[in-house]
N, C-alpha and C positions, 0 to 999 in steps of 0.2 A: 741225122745230121747231113748237111750238104756243104759243098764247098762254096766259099763266098769270100768277098773282101770286106774286112773290117777295118774302119779307119783307125790308125794309131794315133792317139792324141796324148797331150801332156808333154812333161819333161822328157826329152831324149827321144821324141817320136821319130824324128829324121834318122837318128842313129839305129833305132829298132828296125825301121823299114830297110835301111841299108843292110843291116845284119841279115834280116830274113831274105832279102834278095840274094845275098851272097851264098847263103846256105842253100837256097833253092837251086842256084846255078851249079853249085860243087857238089852237093849231096842229094838234094831232092826235097820233097815236102818235109816241113819241120814243124807243122802245126795243124790244128784242127779247130773248128769253130762250131758251137752247138747253137742251133737256131730254135726258137719257140715262136710259132705263129709268124714266121718270117722275120723275126727280130733277133739279133745276136743275144745269147743268153750266157754265154761263157766261152772260154778258149783254153788251149794247152799249147805249150811250145816245148820242143824237144830237139836234140841233135847229139852227134857224136861229141865226146868231151873235147876233142881237138878244136871244134868251133866255139867252145866256151872257156876262154883263157882264164876268167875270173874263178872257175871252179877250183883251180889249184890253191886258192887262198883259204879254202875251208880246212878246219883241223882235221877232218876225216877223209880228206883227199888222199890219193887219186881215185877217180872213178875206174872200176875195172875195164880192162881192155875189151871184154866181150859184151860190154853194155853201152846203151845210149842214155844220155842224161836227160831226164825230165826236169826242165827248168822251172816251170811254173804252170799251175792250173788255177784258172780264175773262173768262179760262177758268180754272175751278178747277184747282188743281195735278194732282189725279188724273185729269183729262181733257186735260192739256197735250199737245201734239204730235199730236193726233188729227184736226186740221184743223177743229175747232169755230170758231176765230177767223175763218177764211177763210169758213166757212158763215154766221156771224153778218154778216159784211160783206157777203156776197151777198144776205142777207135785207134788209139796209138799202138796198142799191142797188135791189133789186126794188121796195121800198116807195116809194123816191123817184122811180123811173121811172114808177110808176102815178100818182103825185100830179101829175107834169108840171111844167115850168117851173123845174126844178132841173138845172143842168148838171154839178154836180161834188159830191164830198165832200172836205172838207179836214180836216186833223188837225194838231195840233201833236205832232211826235214827240219822243222823248227819246233822244238818242244814247248816253247812259250808263246806261239802264234795263237790267236783266238780261234776257237772251234769254227765258228759261224762268221761269215762276212769278211774273211781275211782278204786283203788287197796287196799283200807284199809279194815279193819274188818267190820266197820259199813257201812250201805247203806245210800245214800243221803235221807233225809227226804222227798224231792220233788218226788224222784222216788216211795218210799213207797205209798205216796198219789196218784200218777198216777196209781198205780196197785191196788188201792181199799182199802189201809189201812186208818184208821182214828186215829186221835191223841187221845190216852188214857189219857196220863199225859203229859201236856205241859212243855217244858223247853226251855231256850234260846239257847241251843246247842244240847242236847241230849233228844228229846222228845221220850216217849214210845209210839209206834204205835201199833195198833190192826187191824187185819182182822178177823171178824167173819165168821166162816166157813158156817153158815147158809145163809149169803149173797152170798157166792160162789156158793151154790146149786141153789139159785134163779137166779143169774147171768148166770150159766151154763144152766139152763133150758131156760132162755130167749134167749141166744145165739143159742142153739140148735133149738128153735122154729123159730127164725128169719132165720137161715140157711135153714131150711125146706122150709120156704115160699120163700126164695130167689131162692133156687134150683128149686122150682115149676115155679117161674116166668121166669127163664132163661133156663129151661129144653127145648130142642128143641122139637117141635111138630112133629109128624109123618106126613110126606108128602106122600100122596099116588100118584103114577104116574098117569098121565092122559092117558086114553086109546088113542092109536094112531088109527085114522080112515084111512081107505084105501085111496089112492090117488084120486079115483074116487069121493068119498064123499067130499073131500076138493076142488075139482075144479081145481086141478093142475096135469093134465095128462101127465106132462112131455113135452109139446109143448113149 
């Protein structure tokens, strides 16, 4: 992933751009964009709940004081199923860990959202569960989900350790060339 500007289009684009600018000035980075071959493939938006006044209208509010609210994750349909959603959330976790003082990411899941190709604001609850969130406050439609950043650290360390072991297991061993004996020693003098 790299930083870049993605054009906000559609209904409310000016409001979204104004909101992002305001959060950037007051809190810092509040989103990430995933690129594939130089083209935007998906994005994620997140912020402290004080920057998301609509969050209070959910039946499972409020968001915990020690958490940042994951507002939306969108992976464009042509890139769905390739793990970009998980990568975007890993980038969010990495950013929040660097900032310090934030213990979790929370999100309002949607139990009825379609599994693939979702385009709404809320993420499917089953997607959140697959990437490590746990149900903080259950609801028939909009459960509040939570991902503790301490579990992300443990998971990251485990993955890095597993990769080190795997790389050691598949790393090619150095093969030394066998010395070539003269033809007379081999018994084939060219006859």
